[in-house]
Backbone as a ProteinNet text record, in pm:
[ID]
protein_1_A
[PRIMARY]
XXXXXXXXXXXXXXXXXXXXXXXXXXXXXXXXXXXXXXXXXXXXXXXXXXXXXXXXXXXXXXXXXXXXXXXXXXXXXXXXXXXXXXXXXXXXXXXXXXXXXXXXXXXXXXXXXXXXXXXXXXXXXXXXXXXXXXXXXXXXXX
[TERTIARY]
5600.9	5615	5586.5	5489.6	5449.9	5502.5	5613.7	5676.7	5681.3	5619.6	5626.2	5724.5	5847	5951.9	5956.1	5948.5	5947.7	6090.3	6101.6	6235.2	6296.9	6215.5	6268.2	6330.9	6269.1	6324.4	6462.7	6474.4	6602.2	6707.9	6668.5	6763.5	6814.9	6725.3	6767.7	6854.1	6817.3	6898.5	7039.4	7049.4	7179.9	7259.8	7192.2	7259.6	7313.6	7236.5	7283.6	7405.5	7405.5	7521.2	7646	7632	7745.6	7792.6	7699.2	7735.6	7801.2	7747.3	7805.3	7944.1	7961.4	8092.3	8194	8151.9	8242.4	8279.6	8184.9	8212	8311.4	8288.7	8381.1	8519.3	8522.2	8650	8726	8656	8720.6	8774	8697.1	8743.4	8862.2	8862.2	8975	9102.2	9091.6	9208.5	9262	9171.5	9213.4	9260.3	9184.8	9213	9305.5	9292.1	9374.2	9505	9495.1	9615.4	9686.2	9624.2	9683.7	9714.5	9628.9	9644.8	9566.6	9634.1	9562	9483.8	9355.8	9276.6	9309.7	9305.6	9323.5	9189	9187.9	9067.1	8953.5	8984.8	8880.2	8828.3	8914.4	8868.5	8769.2	8797.2	8704.5	8569.2	8570.9	8445.5	8366.8	8436.8	8368.2	8307.5	8379.2	8326.5	8203.2	8204.8	8090.4	7962.2	7974.7	7856.8	7830.6	7930.1	7910.1	7859.8	7919.5	7884.5	7736.2	7673.6	7529.9	7444.6	7490.3	7414.8	7407.1	7514.3	7515.1	7416.4	7385.5	7288.7	7147.9	7138.1	7009.3	6933	7000.7	6932.7	6855.7	6910.2	6830.9	6702.9	6699.5	6578.1	6460	6488.7	6381.5	6343.5	6401.9	6375.5	6269.1	6252.6	6157.4	6067	5949.3	5891.7	5949.2	5936.4	5992.1	5921.9	6003.6	5952.5	6023.8	5950.3	6008.7	6075.7	6036.6	6093.7	6241.5	6290.1	6430.3	6521.3	6474.8	6553.7	6572.7	6467.9	6472.5	6576.9	6597.6	6693.4	6835.1	6846.9	6978	7045.4	6967.9	7026.1	7111.1	7067	7153.6	7287.6	7288	7414.5	7508.8	7453.3	7535.9	7588.2	7505.5	7546.9	7655.8	7640.5	7742	7872.4	7863.2	7982.3	8051.6	7973.6	8029.6	8105.4	8048.5	8115.2	8247.9	8251.6	8376.7	8479.1	8434.4	8525.4	8582.4	8499.1	8547.3	8649.4	8619.5	8715.2	8847.2	8838.2	8957.6	9041	8976	9050.5	9111.2	9038	9093.5	9214.5	9212.5	9326.5	9446.2	9420.1	9526.9	9586.7	9502.4	9548.8	9615.9	9607.5	9672	9585.4	9458.4	9366.7	9322.8	9324.9	9290.9	9422.7	9444.8	9570.2	9588.6	9712.1	9743.8	9698.7	9676	9628.6	9490.7	9413.4	9278.9	9278	9394.2	9402.3	9366.2	9260	9214.8	9300.2	9388.6	9467.8	9588.3	9577.5	9687.5	9783.3	9729.8	9811	9779.2	9868.3	9845.1	9875.6	9797.3	9817	9771.7	9857.4	9815.3	9709.6	9608.6	9499.3	9544.9	9651.8	9697.6	9789.7	9821	9912	9833.4	9886.8	9827.4	9881.5	9795.8	9836.9	9845.7	9750.1	9746.2	9695.9	9748.1	9707.2	9690	9567.1	9538.2	9536.4	9594.9	9598.8	9667.2	9746.8	9821.5	9746.7	9618.2	9542.4	9430.2	9387.6	9269.8	9309.5	9278.7	9311.5	9189.7	9210.6	9099.7	8990.5	9024.3	8917	8838.8	8907.3	8835.4	8739.8	8780.6	8690.7	8567.7	8589.6	8479.3	8386.4	8444.2	8363.2	8278.2	8339.5	8266.5	8151.8	8177.2	8073	7959.5	7992.9	7888	7810.9	7880	7812	7714	7756.9	7668.1	7546.3	7568	7456.2	7359.9	7412.7	7327.2	7247.8	7313.4	7244.4	7135.4	7164.6	7065.4	6947	6974.8	6866	6779.4	6841.4	6762.3	6676.6	6732.9	6652.1	6535.2	6561.3	6454.2	6347.3	6389.5	6294.6	6197.2	6249.3	6165.9	6093.5	6106.6	6031.1	5887.2	5795.4	5651.4	5582.6	5651.8	5596.3	5543.1	5497.8	5446.3	5298.6
3851.4	3767.9	3623.9	3563.6	3427.9	3334.4	3267.7	3179.4	3038	2947	2806.6	2736.5	2728	2667.1	2517.4	2440.2	2294.8	2241.8	2114.6	2054.8	2051.4	2039.3	2042.8	2179.7	2285.8	2419.9	2427.4	2373.8	2376.5	2295.3	2186.2	2104.6	2179	2247.9	2328.1	2445.1	2502.9	2610.7	2560.5	2441.7	2383.3	2357.3	2312	2290.5	2423.4	2530	2661.9	2705.5	2680	2716.2	2642.6	2515.2	2437.8	2496.7	2525.4	2580.5	2717.8	2801.2	2934.5	2923.1	2832.5	2811.9	2760.3	2666	2613.1	2721.6	2804.9	2915.1	3013	3048.9	3140.5	3076.2	2945.9	2875.5	2875.3	2850.4	2851.1	2989.8	3092.2	3229	3262.7	3211.8	3234.1	3169.9	3043	2975.4	3049.1	3097.1	3162.5	3305.4	3384.8	3527.7	3566	3501.7	3537.9	3458.7	3325.6	3242.6	3237.8	3297.2	3304.6	3167.4	3066.9	2934	2930.2	2917.1	2916.3	2786.1	2795.3	2673.5	2605.4	2472.7	2397.1	2392.9	2331.1	2324.5	2250.8	2138.8	2065	2143.2	2221.9	2308.9	2412.5	2465.7	2561.3	2495.5	2373.5	2303.9	2280.7	2244.8	2225.9	2357.8	2466.4	2597.9	2633.4	2593.6	2623.3	2560.9	2447.9	2381.7	2418.6	2468.2	2505.3	2648.6	2742	2882.6	2910.3	2853.2	2878.3	2825.1	2718.5	2665.4	2768.1	2843.7	2946.2	3058.8	3078	3179.9	3124.2	3000.4	2939.4	2892.6	2828.4	2770.6	2872.3	2992.2	3086.1	3133.3	3122.9	3163.4	3072.4	2948.9	2856.4	2858.5	2951	2954	3054.7	3162.6	3265.9	3305.4	3251.3	3142.9	3009	2909.3	2777.5	2717.3	2670.6	2607.8	2474.6	2365.5	2231.8	2211.1	2287.3	2271	2310.6	2382.3	2422.2	2299.8	2192.9	2069.3	2014.8	2024.1	1975.7	2050.9	2177.8	2257.9	2246.2	2229.8	2229.3	2092.3	1986.8	1852.8	1813.7	1840.4	1805.8	1879.2	2004.9	2078.5	2010.8	1970.8	1907.4	1771.2	1694.3	1560.6	1569.4	1658.5	1674.5	1726.1	1823.9	1874.7	1767.4	1681.8	1570.6	1476.3	1446.6	1357.3	1413.7	1542.2	1606.2	1601.8	1626.7	1624.7	1484.4	1382.2	1244.1	1212	1248.3	1225.8	1296.7	1419.4	1497.3	1427.3	1378.6	1310.8	1180.1	1107.6	984.1	1013.8	1126.2	1169	1202.5	1273.9	1309	1183.6	1086.6	962.9	866.5	894.2	808.8	694	690.9	585.3	608	732.9	766.4	792.9	730.9	753.4	900.7	944.4	1084.6	1122.2	1022.4	1050.5	1115.5	1092.8	1148.9	1283.5	1334.2	1462.7	1575.2	1652.2	1756.2	1882.6	1894.9	2016.9	2013.1	2079.6	2082.5	2197.1	2308.3	2425.1	2471.2	2546.8	2602	2500.2	2505.1	2417.1	2275.9	2176.1	2038.9	1991.1	1923.8	1874.4	1763.7	1695.2	1583.7	1628.4	1755.9	1808.8	1842.9	1803.8	1841	1977.3	2077.6	2215.1	2241.5	2188.6	2209.1	2080.7	2051.8	1932.2	1969.6	1964.4	1997.2	1870.3	1876	1762.8	1640.1	1658.2	1549.3	1461.8	1487.1	1403	1476.8	1590	1658.5	1753.9	1715.7	1797.6	1880.4	1972.3	2055.3	1969.2	1868.8	1783.9	1711.1	1669.1	1604.2	1701	1826.8	1927.8	1944.7	1944.2	1956.9	1836	1716.3	1594.7	1601.9	1644.1	1653.5	1754	1869.5	1971.7	1924.7	1871.4	1823.3	1706.8	1617.3	1504.6	1553.6	1651.1	1706.7	1772.2	1847.1	1914.4	1811.3	1710.3	1604.8	1536.5	1498.8	1432.8	1519.5	1646.1	1736.9	1757.9	1773.2	1793.4	1668.6	1550.5	1427	1410	1442	1436.7	1534.7	1655.7	1755.2	1707.4	1641.8	1593.4	1490	1403.7	1296.5	1335	1457.7	1504.2	1528.1	1482	1499.9	1577.8	1675.7	1747.9	1884.9	1902.3	2033.7	2045.2
5607.3	5490.1	5531.4	5466.3	5498.5	5389.4	5417.2	5319.1	5373.8	5303.6	5342.8	5249.5	5293.3	5211.6	5238.3	5133	5144.8	5150.9	5182.9	5186.9	5047	4942.8	4805.9	4778.2	4829.2	4812.1	4876.3	4996.9	5067.4	4994	4932.2	4857	4733.6	4663.8	4547.9	4594.9	4707.9	4764.9	4796.6	4856.3	4888.2	4759.9	4654.5	4526.2	4472.4	4490.4	4447.1	4527.5	4657.6	4741.7	4693.5	4659.7	4607.9	4475.2	4384.7	4253.3	4267.6	4354.4	4374.2	4436.9	4531.1	4593.6	4492.3	4408.7	4306.1	4205.1	4170.2	4078.2	4138.6	4264.1	4330.9	4347.8	4375.8	4386.9	4255.9	4145.6	4014.1	3981	4013.4	3990.3	4079.9	4202.1	4292.9	4237.9	4193.5	4137.6	4015.5	3931.1	3807.1	3824.6	3899.5	3906.7	4021.7	4135.5	4251.1	4252	4235.7	4238.7	4104.2	4002.3	3868.4	3810	3836.3	3777.7	3647.2	3534.6	3407.1	3390.7	3352.3	3333.4	3200.3	3202.2	3078.7	3004.7	2889.5	2808.4	2880.7	2945.5	3016.9	3137.3	3200	3309.7	3256.4	3138.5	3077.5	3050.5	2998.5	2971.9	3100.3	3208	3335.5	3383.9	3364.9	3402	3319.4	3192.3	3104.7	3159.8	3229	3284.3	3430	3503.1	3643.8	3657.9	3586.9	3604	3579.3	3474.8	3457	3572.3	3638.3	3752.3	3864.7	3884	3988.3	3956.9	3829.9	3790.2	3772.8	3728.3	3696.1	3820.4	3913.8	4029.4	4113.6	4139.7	4219.8	4150.1	4016.9	3945.1	3977.8	4017.7	4052.4	4199.1	4275	4418.6	4461	4387.9	4430.6	4316.2	4306.4	4385.2	4340.6	4427.7	4396.9	4276.3	4182.1	4060.9	4042.5	4049.9	4037.5	3902	3801.9	3668.2	3662.6	3762	3761.2	3761	3821.5	3826.3	3685.6	3605.7	3467.4	3385	3415.7	3339.9	3396	3525.7	3589.1	3586.1	3598	3607.6	3486.1	3362.9	3248.7	3250	3292.6	3301.2	3400.7	3515.5	3619.3	3574.1	3507	3463.2	3356.2	3261.5	3156.7	3217.8	3306.6	3373.9	3455.1	3521.7	3598.9	3506.3	3391.1	3296	3248.2	3221.9	3179.1	3292.2	3415	3530.3	3553.2	3538.8	3554.8	3445.8	3321.9	3212.8	3242.4	3292	3323.4	3430.4	3537	3642.5	3593.2	3510.3	3453.2	3365.6	3297.2	3215.9	3305.5	3414.8	3508.7	3571.2	3605.8	3669.4	3572.5	3442.5	3343.5	3293.7	3329.6	3283.9	3139.7	3097.2	2958.8	2886.6	2770.1	2696.8	2659.8	2658.3	2625.9	2483.7	2399.2	2263.5	2265.2	2372	2382.7	2454.1	2488.1	2558.6	2462.4	2494	2401.7	2405	2502.5	2516.6	2423.7	2311.3	2215.6	2245.7	2294.2	2326.5	2467.6	2524.4	2657.8	2767.5	2872.6	2988.7	2953.5	2972.9	2943.4	3043.5	2992.9	3077.3	3171.7	3137.6	3219.4	3332.6	3338	3440.1	3567	3681.9	3810.1	3848.7	3845.2	3871.4	4021.1	4095.4	4239.8	4304.2	4423.5	4495.5	4642.5	4690.7	4829	4913	5030.7	5124.3	5063.7	4961.6	4902.7	4803.5	4781.6	4688.6	4615.7	4664.1	4611.4	4499.5	4374.5	4258.2	4218	4126.3	4078.4	4013	3930.3	3877.7	3988.5	4096.2	4206.5	4274.5	4289.2	4346.7	4258.7	4128.7	4033.9	4040.6	4048.5	4061.1	4187.7	4297.5	4424.6	4415	4355.7	4344.2	4253.7	4136.7	4046.6	4108.6	4179.2	4243.9	4349.6	4429.9	4532.8	4469.4	4363.2	4295.8	4237.6	4171.7	4114.5	4224.8	4333	4443.3	4503.1	4526.8	4584.4	4490.5	4361.1	4265.2	4251.7	4254.7	4248.8	4373.7	4489.8	4612.6	4605.1	4555.2	4542.1	4444	4338.5	4237.1	4296.1	4383.1	4437.6	4565.6	4612.2	4729.7	4688.8	4769.6	4741.5	4852.6	4908.8	5023.8	4987.1	4864.5	4824.3	4851.5
[MASK]
++++++++++++++++++++++++++++++++++++++++++++++++++++++++++++++++++++++++++++++++++++++++++++++++++++++++++++++++++++++++++++++++++++++++++++++

């Protein structure tokens, strides 16, 4: 098999690894640890889960257009994650909290290493995906 994979391909592949890891992490928190997701967590999942399915479709064969389809999902998901973290930190008034029933969005359900919350994990994953996709977009080594 003669495959000439470009650096842009590797960047999209890395973005897929991040998206797949975030998807598996969200499923682990929900299904294994039995942590119920709040409404904003569901919205973040709505934008992360398709990335885990969409990104590999642009890898074999490599299609630069995959960035055009994946980047808006990542940017919108990042915005929701930032809003969620600002709500948790108290920067957004509780009047804007969309969670009327169930788990409150402003509640910290889990905290890793004393500071890392689920919204921060989401921000990190979406930021990495956005950065990798932008780097892949500007690569001219095809």
